[in-house]
C-alpha positions in Angstrom: 0.0 0.0 0.0 1.3 3.4 -0.9 0.8 6.6 1.0 -0.2 8.7 -2.0 -4.0 8.1 -1.9 -4.0 9.0 1.8 -2.0 12.2 1.1 -4.4 13.1 -1.7 -7.5 12.6 0.6 -5.9 15.0 3.1 -5.1 17.5 0.3 -1.4 17.2 0.8 0.8 16.9 -2.2 3.1 13.8 -2.4 6.9 14.6 -2.2 7.4 14.4 -5.9 4.8 17.1 -6.5 5.9 19.2 -3.6 9.4 19.4 -5.2 7.8 20.4 -8.5 5.7 23.0 -6.7 8.7 24.6 -5.1 10.6 24.7 -8.4 7.6 26.1 -10.2 7.1 28.8 -7.6 10.7 29.9 -7.8 10.4 30.0 -11.6 7.2 32.0 -11.5 8.8 34.6 -9.2 11.9 34.8 -11.5 9.8 35.3 -14.6 7.7 38.0 -13.0 10.7 39.7 -11.3 9.7 38.8 -7.8 12.8 36.8 -7.0 16.4 37.9 -6.4 18.5 38.9 -9.4 21.0 36.0 -9.0 18.2 33.5 -9.7 17.1 35.5 -12.7 20.6 35.0 -14.2 20.1 31.2 -14.1 16.8 31.2 -16.0 16.6 31.9 -19.8 13.3 32.4 -21.5 13.1 31.0 -25.0 12.9 33.6 -27.7 9.6 33.6 -29.5 9.1 33.9 -33.2 8.2 37.1 -34.8 5.3 35.4 -36.4 1.9 35.1 -34.8 2.0 31.4 -33.7 0.0 29.6 -31.0 3.3 28.5 -29.4 4.1 32.2 -28.8 1.2 32.5 -26.3 3.0 30.6 -23.5 6.3 31.2 -21.7 8.8 28.5 -22.3 12.3 28.2 -20.9 15.5 27.2 -22.6 16.6 23.7 -21.4 20.4 23.5 -21.1 20.4 19.8 -20.1 20.8 18.7 -23.8 24.0 20.7 -24.0 25.6 19.1 -21.0 24.6 15.5 -21.1 27.9 14.1 -19.9 28.3 16.3 -16.9 26.0 17.2 -14.0 24.2 19.7 -16.3 21.0 17.7 -16.5 20.7 17.7 -12.7 21.5 21.4 -12.3 19.1 24.1 -11.1 18.9 25.5 -14.6 17.8 22.2 -16.1 15.4 21.3 -13.3 13.7 24.7 -13.6 13.3 24.4 -17.4 12.1 20.8 -17.3 9.6 21.5 -14.5 8.3 24.8 -16.0 8.0 23.5 -19.6 6.1 20.4 -18.4 3.3 22.5 -16.9 0.1 23.1 -19.0 -0.2 26.4 -20.8 -3.1 27.7 -18.6 -0.8 27.4 -15.6 2.2 29.0 -17.2 0.3 32.0 -18.5 -1.0 33.1 -15.1 0.2 36.6 -14.0 -1.3 36.5 -10.5 0.6 34.4 -8.0 -2.6 33.3 -6.2 -4.2 32.1 -9.4 -1.0 30.3 -10.3 -1.1 28.4 -7.0 -4.8 27.6 -7.4 -4.4 26.2 -11.0 -1.2 24.3 -9.9 -2.9 22.6 -7.1 -6.0 21.8 -9.1 -3.9 20.3 -11.9 -1.8 18.1 -9.5 -4.8 17.0 -7.4 -6.6 15.9 -10.5 -3.6 13.8 -11.5 -2.9 12.7 -7.9 -4.7 9.3 -7.9 
């Protein structure tokens, strides 16, 4: 028996999702200039095309893990931030209010919890 269904029934995120939550919150704060500048230096937003594409609507981050496969690059903070943020659905990434971001994040992960 796993503890995950019990945690979900108590509205507590499992450890894996709590880790993603912390990383996503730091990333949200960096993107919206609410975090310290030294964290902002570690996050690179992908450049969007000058054309009007659907993919331009959401904020995606550059993933450096492909560049540094042989070193610790894929386990670095930069790679973890990009991988976690880019895996979120567009409706969560496009939020500009932190409270709405948290609400959509929890709703998304509790729907996938069980």
